C-alpha positions in Angstrom: 134.8 131.0 152.8 132.0 132.9 151.2 128.4 131.9 152.4 125.9 130.7 149.9 122.4 131.4 150.5 119.9 128.6 150.3 118.1 128.1 147.0 114.7 130.1 147.0 111.8 127.9 146.1 110.0 129.1 143.2 106.4 129.1 144.0 103.9 127.7 141.2 101.6 130.4 139.9 98.4 128.8 140.8 96.3 131.5 138.8 98.2 130.7 135.6 97.5 127.0 136.1 93.9 127.5 136.9 93.5 129.9 133.8 95.3 127.4 131.6 92.9 124.6 132.8 89.9 127.0 132.2 91.2 127.8 128.6 91.4 124.0 127.6 88.0 123.3 129.2 86.5 126.4 127.5 88.1 125.3 124.2 86.8 122.0 124.4 83.3 123.2 125.2 83.2 125.4 122.0 84.5 122.7 119.8 81.7 120.2 121.0 79.5 123.2 120.3 80.9 123.4 116.8 80.5 119.9 116.1 76.7 120.0 117.1 76.3 123.1 114.8 77.9 121.2 111.9 75.6 118.1 112.4 72.6 120.5 112.5 73.7 123.0 109.7 76.0 121.0 107.8 79.5 121.3 106.6 79.3 124.7 104.7 78.5 126.4 108.1 80.2 129.8 108.6 81.8 131.1 111.8 78.9 133.4 112.4 76.6 130.7 112.3 78.6 128.5 114.6 78.9 131.4 117.1 74.9 131.9 116.9 74.3 128.3 117.5 76.7 127.8 120.4 75.3 131.0 121.8 78.3 133.1 121.9 79.6 136.1 119.7 82.2 135.6 117.0 84.6 137.5 119.2 84.6 134.9 121.7 85.5 132.3 119.2 88.4 134.3 118.0 89.6 134.7 121.5 90.1 130.8 121.6 90.9 130.0 118.0 93.2 132.2 115.6 90.8 131.5 112.6 88.5 128.9 111.0 91.5 126.5 110.1 92.5 126.4 113.9 88.8 125.7 114.7 88.6 123.2 112.0 91.9 121.6 113.4 90.5 121.4 117.0 87.3 119.8 115.7 89.3 117.1 114.0 91.5 116.6 116.9 88.5 116.3 119.4 86.8 113.8 117.1 89.7 111.6 116.9 90.4 111.8 120.6 86.7 111.2 121.8 85.4 108.9 119.0 87.8 107.7 116.3 90.7 106.5 118.3 88.6 104.8 121.2 86.5 103.1 118.7 89.5 101.6 116.9 91.1 100.7 120.1 88.0 98.6 121.2 87.9 97.0 117.9 91.8 96.1 117.9 91.5 94.9 121.6 88.3 92.7 121.0 88.3 88.8 121.5 87.7 88.3 117.8 90.3 86.6 115.6 91.1 85.8 111.9 89.0 86.9 109.3 86.3 88.3 111.8 88.9 90.4 113.6 90.0 91.8 110.2 86.5 92.9 109.1 85.6 94.2 112.5 88.6 96.6 112.4 87.5 97.9 109.0 84.0 98.0 109.9 84.6 100.2 112.9 86.9 102.6 111.0 84.3 102.9 108.0 81.2 103.1 110.0 82.6 105.7 112.6 83.5 108.0 109.7 80.3 107.2 107.9 78.3 108.2 111.0 79.7 111.8 111.0 79.4 112.9 107.4 78.9 116.6 108.0 81.8 116.9 110.4 84.0 114.9 108.2 83.3 117.1 105.2 83.8 120.2 107.2 87.2 119.0 108.3 88.2 117.6 104.6 87.2 120.8 103.0 89.9 122.6 105.0 93.4 122.3 103.2 95.4 123.8 106.1 98.7 122.2 107.2 97.6 122.1 110.9 94.6 120.0 109.8 96.5 117.8 107.7 99.2 117.3 110.5 96.1 116.4 112.9 94.8 113.8 110.3 98.2 112.4 110.0 98.7 112.2 113.7 95.4 110.5 114.3 96.1 107.8 111.3 99.7 107.1 113.1 98.2 106.4 116.4 95.8 104.0 114.9 98.4 102.3 112.7 100.9 102.0 115.6 98.0 100.4 117.8 97.3 97.9 114.9 101.2 97.4 114.5 101.3 96.2 118.4 98.3 94.1 117.9 100.0 92.3 114.8 103.3 92.0 116.5 101.8 90.4 119.6 99.8 87.8 117.6 102.6 87.0 115.2 105.2 86.4 118.3 102.7 84.3 119.8 102.8 81.9 116.8 106.6 82.3 116.2 106.3 84.2 112.9 108.9 86.9 111.9 107.5 90.5 113.0 109.8 92.4 110.8 107.1 93.7 108.5 104.6 94.6 111.2 104.8 98.2 111.2 104.8 98.9 107.5 102.0 96.4 107.0 99.9 98.1 109.7 100.5 101.6 108.1 99.7 100.3 104.6 96.3 98.8 105.8 95.5 102.1 107.8 96.5 104.5 104.9 94.7 102.2 102.3 91.5 102.0 104.2 91.4 105.7 105.1 92.0 106.9 101.5 89.5 104.2 100.3 87.0 105.6 102.9 87.6 109.3 101.9 87.0 108.5 98.2 83.7 106.4 99.2 82.7 109.5 101.4 83.1 112.0 98.7 81.5 109.5 95.8 79.7 106.8 97.3 79.0 104.4 94.6 78.4 101.4 96.8 76.9 100.6 100.1 79.0 100.7 103.4 78.9 96.9 103.7 80.1 96.6 100.2 83.1 99.0 100.9 83.8 97.1 104.0 83.6 93.8 102.3 86.1 94.9 99.5 88.6 96.3 101.9 88.3 93.1 103.9 88.8 90.9 100.7 91.9 92.9 100.0 93.4 92.9 103.7 92.4 89.4 104.4 94.1 87.8 101.2 97.2 89.9 102.0 97.3 88.6 105.4 96.9 85.0 104.3 100.1 85.6 102.0 101.9 86.8 104.8 101.1 83.9 107.2 101.9 81.5 104.3 105.6 82.6 104.6 105.5 82.9 108.3 105.9 86.8 107.9 109.6 86.0 106.4 111.0 88.3 103.8 113.7 85.9 103.0 111.4 83.0 102.4 109.0 85.1 100.3 112.0 86.2 98.2 113.1 82.7 97.7 109.7 81.5 96.7 108.4 81.6 93.0 105.4 84.0 92.4 103.4 82.7 89.6 100.2 84.7 88.4 97.1 83.2 90.1 94.8 80.8 88.3 91.3 82.1 87.2 88.5 79.9 88.7 87.1 77.6 86.2 83.8 79.5 85.7 85.6 82.5 84.5 87.4 80.5 81.8 84.2 79.2 80.0 
């Protein structure tokens, strides 16, 4: 019978692993430096200006990023990972309830974006597919976190949870688009925007609670037009 040699253990290339770790850390340092450059110089900052502000040559930037689109996508991902998503996670896990919780979630999103106007404009001015994908992925993470929170609270009171995910995506998508429009053309204060969005979201949530989240019950009920308050009829 033929003798089979024992399998040879494949040694992990430690140098390759260290280089990969170094590259990730260096990219993050350059992205953080880019964010600071954008904050100081504005959203129209060039690659030359970014490199000069960070204190490296443009060649170094292109060693770690394919082009400005790649850097823009990295900026979006870094902002989402270090600021937007952690802030939203904290709001969603707060001890608030009802109306206060609804407003807090919207407030945190709007104010987190509003606090970084130049990085926001820098990212949104770029129409690359990779940037759009990064934005969509961050929205999906937030929507899924919201869906988990909605489902947990609905289960605790015996509600039907079938609509939790589409409702969560509807809220996040609507708030994101309204905030984007406001950032582009701020025709009202941040507090007014937050309260208008809260008015819409809270009214919708109240309607969902009234039918226990049940699609069957919602379909079976009449839906008359709402009555205007008396003062508007005078």
